[in-house]
N, C-alpha and C positions, 0 to 999 in steps of 0.2 A: 370149785373154781380157783380156790386159793391154793388147795394142794397141787393142782396143775401148773400154776406159775411158779410155785416154789420148786417143783420138780424140773421146768424149763431153765430157770435160774441156776439150778444146781448142776445140770447137764452142760450149760455154757461156762460157768467157772470149772468144771471139771476138764472141759476141752482145751479151755485156754492153758490150763498148769500142763496139761500132757503136751502141748505145742512148746510150752516154755521148756520145759525138762527135757524134750527131744532137742531143741535147739542148742542147749548148754552141752548135751551128750555129745552133739555133732561138732562142737568147737571147743575142746577142752584146753587148747593151747592159749587161748586169749588169759587166763589167769595167770599161766605161768609168764608169758610176755611181761606183764606187768612185774611180776614177782624179781626178775632178773634185770628190771630196769629199761626195758624197749616200751614205751607207751604207744607204739604204733606196732599193726601188724600187717603182714602180705601174705597171701596165696602160695603155697610151696607145694605142687602137687596136688595131693588129696588132704594136706593137713595146712595148717597156718602157723607161721613163724614169727616172732618178735624181729621188728625192724631196727636195725642198727642205726638209721638215719634220725632218730628222736629219743634221746635217753633220759629217764627220769633219774636224777641223782639223790632223790629222797630215801631210794632203797638200798644203797650203798652203804658201807660201812663210813663209821665217821661221826663226830658229834658235832662239827660245824660246817658250813657251806663249803669253804676251801679243802677241808680234809675228804668231804663226800665228792666234790669233783677230781680230786688228786686221785681217790678209790676209783673212778670211771676210767680215767686214762691209764691205771696199772691193773685193773682187773684182768685175772688169767680166766677166770669162768666164761667171763662175756668180753671177749679182747675187743678194744674200740678200733674202729674202722679205720684204716690207714689214709682213707679218703676225706675223713671228717664226719662230724655229726653236731647235730644240735644238742647240747646238754641244758635240759631243764632243771635248774635248783630252784625255781620258784616256790617248791614245796618244802624248802628245807629252813625250819623255824622261822617262817614268816612273821613279820610285824614285832620281832624281839630285838634283843643287842646280843650278838653273837661274837665272839674273838677267833679270827683265824688262826690255828695253831701251827699250819705250815702254809707255803705256797701250793697253789694247785697244781703246779708243774715239779714239785718238788720230787728228785729221782726220775724226771722224765727226760731221758738223753736228748731225744729229737722230737719234740712235741708234732703231733699232727694237727691240721687244720679244726677249729672250733669254733662255735656259736654258743656263748654262756649266757643263760638267762639267770639274773641274780633275783633274789626274793626282796620284798619292801622290808625296811626295818634298817638297823645300824650294823653295819659289820666293820669291827675293829682290827685293824693291821699293824704290827709292830716290827713291820719291815717293808722296804719299797718292793714292790711287785714289777717284774719285767715281763710283758706280754710277748708272746712267741710269735713267730711268722704265722700269717694268716689267721689270727685269732680276733674275735669280736667278743666283747664284753658289753651286755646290755643289761641296764638296771630296770626298775619297775617305774621310773621316771624321776626327771631331775629337780622337779618342785618349782618352787619360786623362792625369791629372796624373802617374801612374806610366810611362807609354810613350808616344812619340809614334811608336813603328813603325809602318809601312803607312798612314800619314795625310798628308793635305795641309797643310803647313805654309807660312803666309806670313810671312817674315821681313823686318824692317826693316832695311835695309842700313847700314853704318857712315857713309854720307853723308846719311842721311835728315833732310829739313831740320826735322822737328819738326811739330805738328800732329796730325793724326790718320791713321791707317793706310789706313781705310776712311770715305767719306761717302756716306751714303744718300741721294743726290738733292742737286740745286742750281736756283737759279732759271734758269739757262741751258738746262738740260736739261728741266725740266718746270715752270717757274714756282714756285708755291708750294704746289702740290698734286700731290707725285708719289703713285706707287701701285704695289703689287707689288714692292717691292725688298726681297731677303732674302740673307742669308748663312746657310748650313749646313753642318754636316760639316766644320768647319775648326780648325786651330790658328794662332793668332795669336801670334807671338812677336817683342816689342819688344825683345829683346837688351840688357834694362836701360836703355833710354833713357827721358828724360821725356816720352814722348809718350802718345797716347790710342790705343785700339783701335778703335771704331766710333763714329762719330757720327752722329746722325740728328737733323737739324733739318727735313726736308722729306719724309721718307718717311711716308705716311698708313696708308689702309685696305689691307690684306694686305703690309705691309712688317713683317717681323719678322728676328731673330737665334735660330737654333736649333742644340743641339748644336755650339757652339763654346769652345773652351779659349783663354782670353786669359792669356798666359805672359810673365813678365818685362816687363810695362809700368809704368812708374812715374809715369805721368799717370793718366788716368781710362781703365778699359777699355771700358764702356759709357756714353756721354752721349746724354741724351736732354733737350735745353733749348732746345727752341723750340716754340712752340705750334702751328707748321705741321706738328709730327709727331703731330697729334691722332690717336686712334684705331690707331696703329701697334701692333704686338705681337700676340700675347704674346712676350716675350723669355724663351726657356725652354731647360733643359737646358744651363746654363751651367757651366762651371768658370773661376776667376780664381786665379791664385797667381803671387805675385812671385819665386817660384823663389829663385836663388842671389843674387839682387839685394836680398831683402828688407830687409838691412842699409842699403842706399843708398835707400831709399823717402822721400820728402818729407812733411810732414804732411798735405799735400792730396792725395796718392795714395790712390785709391779704384777699387773694383770698379765699382760704379755711381753715377751721378747722375741723377735725373729731377726736372727743375725746369720749372715753367710749362708743363707740358702733361699732358694726360690720356690715358693709353695703356689698353692691353688686359692690361697688368699684366706683373710680372716671376715667374716661375713656375719654380722648381727651380734653385738657384745654390749652389755651394761656393765660397767667398771667403776666400782664405789670404793672410794679410799677415806681419807679422813676428811669429813665433811663438817666438823665444828668442834671436836674435841681437842682438849690440849694434845701436845705432843707434835711430833714430826709429819710433815706433809710430804708423802714420797714424792720422788723426783718427777716420774712420769707414769702414767697407766700403761702405755704401750711405746715400746722401743722398736723402731724399725731402723736395723742396720743391716740391709739385704736388698738385693735388686729384684726385679720382675715379680713383684707382691701386688695383692689389691687389698685394701681395707674399706669396707664400707659398713654404712648403719652402725655406728658405734656411738656411744654416750658415755662420757667419762666426768666423775665429781672427785674433788678429793684429793687429786693428784697435781703436781706443779705445772706439767705438760699434760694434755691429752694424749697427744703423739709427738714424739720425740724423734727427728729423724737424722740419721747419721753421724750420732755422738759416738759411735763405739766402731763404726766400720763404714765403707762407703755405701751409698744407697742411690741406685740408678733405675730409672724406668719404672717407677712405682705410680700406682693409681689410687687415690683416696677419694672416698665419696660419702657425703652424708656423714660427716662428724661433727659432734656438737659437745660442748663442755659446760660445766654447771659450776658449782659452788667449790670454792677453794682453787680454782683451775686459773693460772697465769696466762697460759698459751694455750689454744685448743689445738693449735699446730705449731711447733717449734722446730724449724728448721736450721740444723747448727752449722757452724762453720770450724769445726774440729780441723786441726793440722793434719795433712796427709789423708783426709778421708773427704771424697768428692760425692756431691749430692747434686744430680742433674736429670733432666728429662722427668721431672716431677710432674702429675698433674693433680691438683686439688680442685674439686667440685662440690658444692654446697657445703660450705664449711659455717657454722653459726656459734653465736657464744653462748648459747642456751638459755638467754635470760627471759623470764617470765614477768610480763608488765613491766619491763624496763629495769627489773633488779634480779639479784641471784645467779647471774651467770658469771662466764669467765670474762678476766680482764681483757685479754688480746685476742683477737680471732685467729692470726696468724702473724707470726714474729720470723722473720727472715735473716738471719745472720749473714748469709752469704752477699745479700745485697744491701744490708743495713735497713731494712724495711720492716715497720710495725704497723699492723693495720687492727683498727679498733671497731670497724663496721660491725654493725650485728649480724650481717651476712655477708659472705662473700660466695658469689655464684661460681666464680673461676679464677684460680690463680695457677698459671704455669710457669715452672722455672724450667728453663731450658739448658744450654751448656755453655760453658765458659768461653769467653771471647778473648783471644790474645793478640798481643802486638808482636810481630815476629814469630819466632817458634816458640818461645816461653813465657813471656811477660802477660800475665792475666790483668786485662783492663776492664772487665765487667763480665756479666752474665745476660744472655736473653731472657725475656721474662715479659708474660703477658697477663692481665688481670682484669676481671669488670670493675673492681674498685676504682674510683675516681680518686681516691686518696693514695695512689702508687703511680708511679712512671710507667707508662705501657704505651702499645703500639695499636692506635685505633685505625679504622677503616672505615670510609663511608663514601657518599657520592655527591659530596658538598663541600663548601669551604667552612670549616671549623671557626667558631667565633666565641667570644666570652671571656671572662677574666677569672675563672674557675679551675682551670686546668693545673695537673700537677707539672712542675719545672721539670724539663729533660722528656717529657712525652712527647710521641711522635704521631702524626697523623697524615694517613695517604687517602688523597681525593681522587678516587677511580673514575671521575666523570671529569677532571679538571684537564685544562688545554695546557699548552707550553707554559712552563714556569709557574703553574699553578696546580701541582700534584703533590707536593709533599712540604709539611709543615712541622714544626718543632715549638713546643711551650716554653717561652723564655721569661725571665723577669723583666718587669717593667714598672720600676720604682718599688712601690710597695705592692704591687698587684702582679698579674702573670697575663700574658698574651700570646695567641698563636701566630708566629712568624713564619710567613712562606720563604722557603730555603731552595727550592726548586720548580 
């Protein structure tokens, strides 16, 4: 009986091996497909051919990830497809620190489209890298401000010459209209140098930055400063921290600057500057000096202003939603009144001073220098600054404004007669159910108090 069982098992094993060997001999090109870097295959007649849609960079020449990606683009044995491909570099020295010897696009005159997957670990660059048209750079994860474990960290080397770590497009690669340039799931470490993180002056539609942590950058983490970057974004799920170099920050250090360009918005960001160390408190976490932008879900600490509007250029038709400030923030929102720079048609919603238990928050929720208004309310549900009001053709006498705060002159609407002595002098109220002569009221001074006075 035992001999019979052994014979049966031996026969079964032999049959399995024969099937396996037959399968390998029938498809010999799978191994070759991996060797030349194509880690996907497809059927071509009676054989199988490596697919160029997905290329494994680890089998190409070069000792670092940038050199191997460059070798993919320049390979003559396995020409890179003009239509583009996914370059999988996740297997190039993962979990280690490696220094880029060249740019991934060195010597590539007209870079084709690509999606590049980077390995976890630290990649040191000693020069800024310009991302060509239709290029996606994706790391293993942007991490958090608490830990960088298992993430892709791009680090500025000690000999970094200044400027920006990444530039989204340039006139050489794509003229003035680049599209489809993005960075995702990365940690950019400026190592305490006065440099910028990402500069976008040319990336337009489908160009964005998402899930990126900007760390120890003493310049501007994200700069959008050219009208040629129109319609880029949204820029979302970002974190910005000066880290251990917060005391070394300059007054001009910032998380984001948007100047002279309309984008698809800045959505979801934590911006942390100098929260308690000695040294300079930078002027603002976010500079908004452009029109037709939206900023939402942003928290700022350690900067004088959370969002400063209109200090460097006119800013019109912008929407800000759910903005909060914290430690060392004087104004969560600062609407400036710089000469020759107009700020109008601005909508602010859900602005808070970020105080926890009544302490630790920003000093002022909104400072509006155009109407000489400062609000210290813990929360302001709505503050809308309209357009200039003029006398004749040029003399400016005021600006239209509406707010939910009872501490600033505004225009209220209701179906009754206003009463009480806590209104703000100059506020207006429209009684939509009033009879003739009982429809319009203004808050006026009455001795040491205020009162609603019917004016029509």
